[in-house]
C-alpha positions as a Markdown table, in Angstrom:
| # | Residue | x | y | z |
|---|---|---|---|---|
| 1 | Met | 0.0 | 0.0 | 0.0 |
| 2 | Ser | 1.5 | 3.3 | -1.0 |
| 3 | Gln | 1.9 | 6.4 | 1.1 |
| 4 | Gln | -0.9 | 8.0 | -1.0 |
| 5 | Gly | -3.3 | 5.4 | 0.4 |
| 6 | Trp | -3.0 | 6.8 | 3.9 |
| 7 | Thr | -5.2 | 9.6 | 5.3 |
| 8 | Asn | -3.6 | 12.0 | 7.7 |
| 9 | Pro | -5.5 | 10.5 | 10.7 |
| 10 | Glu | -4.4 | 7.0 | 9.7 |
| 11 | Lys | -0.8 | 8.2 | 9.4 |
| 12 | Glu | -1.0 | 9.7 | 13.0 |
| 13 | Ile | -2.5 | 6.4 | 14.3 |
| 14 | Ala | 0.2 | 4.4 | 12.6 |
| 15 | Arg | 3.0 | 6.6 | 13.7 |
| 16 | Asn | 1.8 | 6.7 | 17.3 |
| 17 | Leu | 1.4 | 2.9 | 17.5 |
| 18 | Tyr | 4.7 | 2.3 | 15.8 |
| 19 | Thr | 6.5 | 4.6 | 18.2 |
| 20 | Lys | 4.9 | 3.1 | 21.2 |
| 21 | Val | 5.8 | -0.5 | 20.2 |
| 22 | Val | 9.4 | 0.5 | 19.3 |
| 23 | Leu | 9.9 | 2.2 | 22.6 |
| 24 | Glu | 8.6 | -0.8 | 24.4 |
| 25 | Glu | 11.0 | -3.1 | 22.5 |
| 26 | Tyr | 13.9 | -0.8 | 23.4 |
| 27 | Asp | 12.9 | -0.8 | 27.0 |
| 28 | Glu | 13.0 | -4.6 | 27.0 |
| 29 | Ile | 16.4 | -4.6 | 25.3 |
| 30 | Ile | 17.8 | -2.1 | 27.8 |
| 31 | Lys | 16.5 | -4.3 | 30.7 |
| 32 | Asp | 18.1 | -7.3 | 29.1 |
| 33 | Phe | 21.3 | -5.4 | 28.6 |
| 34 | Lys | 21.6 | -4.3 | 32.2 |
| 35 | Lys | 20.9 | -7.8 | 33.4 |
| 36 | Arg | 23.6 | -9.3 | 31.1 |
| 37 | Ala | 26.1 | -6.5 | 31.8 |
| 38 | Gln | 26.0 | -7.3 | 35.6 |
| 39 | Lys | 27.2 | -10.8 | 34.8 |
| 40 | Val | 30.2 | -9.8 | 32.6 |
| 41 | Lys | 33.5 | -10.5 | 34.2 |
| 42 | Thr | 35.9 | -11.0 | 31.3 |
| 43 | Arg | 36.8 | -9.3 | 28.0 |
| 44 | Asp | 35.5 | -12.4 | 26.2 |
| 45 | Glu | 32.2 | -12.1 | 27.9 |
| 46 | Phe | 32.1 | -8.4 | 27.1 |
| 47 | Trp | 32.7 | -9.1 | 23.4 |
| 48 | Glu | 30.2 | -11.9 | 23.4 |
| 49 | Met | 27.6 | -9.6 | 24.8 |
| 50 | Glu | 28.5 | -7.0 | 22.2 |
| 51 | Arg | 28.0 | -9.5 | 19.4 |
| 52 | Tyr | 24.7 | -10.6 | 20.9 |
| 53 | Phe | 23.3 | -7.1 | 21.0 |
| 54 | Glu | 24.6 | -6.4 | 17.5 |
| 55 | Glu | 22.3 | -9.2 | 16.4 |
| 56 | Val | 19.5 | -7.8 | 18.5 |
| 57 | His | 20.0 | -4.5 | 16.8 |
| 58 | Lys | 19.9 | -6.0 | 13.3 |
| 59 | Asp | 16.8 | -8.0 | 14.1 |
| 60 | Leu | 15.1 | -4.8 | 15.4 |
| 61 | Glu | 16.0 | -2.9 | 12.3 |
| 62 | Ala | 14.6 | -5.7 | 10.1 |
| 63 | Arg | 11.4 | -6.0 | 12.0 |
| 64 | Phe | 10.6 | -2.3 | 12.4 |
| 65 | Asp | 10.7 | -0.7 | 9.0 |
| 66 | Pro | 9.0 | 2.7 | 9.5 |
| 67 | Arg | 8.0 | 3.3 | 5.8 |
| 68 | Tyr | 4.3 | 3.5 | 5.2 |
| 69 | Ser | 4.8 | 0.9 | 2.4 |
| 70 | Gln | 6.0 | -1.6 | 5.0 |
| 71 | Ile | 4.0 | -0.7 | 8.1 |
| 72 | Leu | 1.2 | -3.1 | 7.4 |
| 73 | Phe | 3.7 | -5.9 | 7.4 |
| 74 | Val | 5.2 | -4.6 | 10.7 |
| 75 | Phe | 1.8 | -4.4 | 12.3 |
| 76 | Gly | 0.9 | -7.9 | 10.9 |
| 77 | Ser | 3.9 | -9.4 | 12.6 |
| 78 | Leu | 3.2 | -7.5 | 15.8 |
| 79 | Leu | -0.4 | -8.6 | 15.8 |
| 80 | Arg | 0.7 | -12.3 | 15.3 |
| 81 | Arg | 3.2 | -11.9 | 18.2 |
| 82 | Gly | 0.6 | -10.4 | 20.5 |
| 83 | Arg | 2.5 | -7.1 | 20.7 |
| 84 | Ile | -0.5 | -5.1 | 19.4 |
| 85 | Asn | -4.3 | -5.8 | 19.4 |
| 86 | Asn | -7.3 | -4.8 | 17.3 |
| 87 | Glu | -8.2 | -2.0 | 19.6 |
| 88 | Gln | -5.0 | -0.2 | 18.7 |
| 89 | Leu | -5.8 | -0.5 | 15.0 |
| 90 | Lys | -9.0 | 1.5 | 15.4 |
| 91 | Gly | -9.1 | 4.4 | 13.0 |
| 92 | Leu | -7.3 | 2.6 | 10.2 |
| 93 | Ser | -9.5 | 1.7 | 7.2 |
| 94 | Asn | -11.1 | -1.7 | 7.1 |
| 95 | Glu | -9.0 | -2.5 | 4.1 |
| 96 | Lys | -5.8 | -1.9 | 6.1 |
| 97 | Ile | -7.0 | -3.8 | 9.2 |
| 98 | Asn | -8.0 | -6.8 | 7.0 |
| 99 | Glu | -4.6 | -6.7 | 5.3 |
| 100 | Ile | -2.8 | -6.6 | 8.7 |
| 101 | His | -4.9 | -9.7 | 9.8 |
| 102 | Arg | -4.1 | -11.4 | 6.5 |
| 103 | Ile | -0.4 | -10.8 | 7.1 |
| 104 | Ala | -0.6 | -12.0 | 10.7 |
| 105 | Glu | -2.2 | -15.2 | 9.5 |
| 106 | Leu | 0.3 | -15.8 | 6.8 |
| 107 | Ser | 3.2 | -15.1 | 9.2 |
| 108 | Tyr | 1.7 | -17.6 | 11.6 |
| 109 | Lys | 1.7 | -20.3 | 9.0 |
| 110 | Glu | 5.4 | -19.9 | 8.1 |
């Protein structure tokens, strides 16, 4: 779905929901980082943790593409994972909500 297919209110809903979920993900990553950092005692453990969080960062970047052309896929994945719910999609067109559900179902079958 192209950017032209988004009304201004839909863009605001999508941006707000996207931002909320990304911030929640970062909060979880920071908590995990602090927990792991407390256990680091050696250089090797430090570099192992650095590699782990580099992968976490790559995963986050891949899962959270902010472009409007990709946001329905992001929301579909989040819906499938239980990170968002139908209530949070209110205000988007029925077409977009149906597409998000279709993506969530396809993602689940993979």
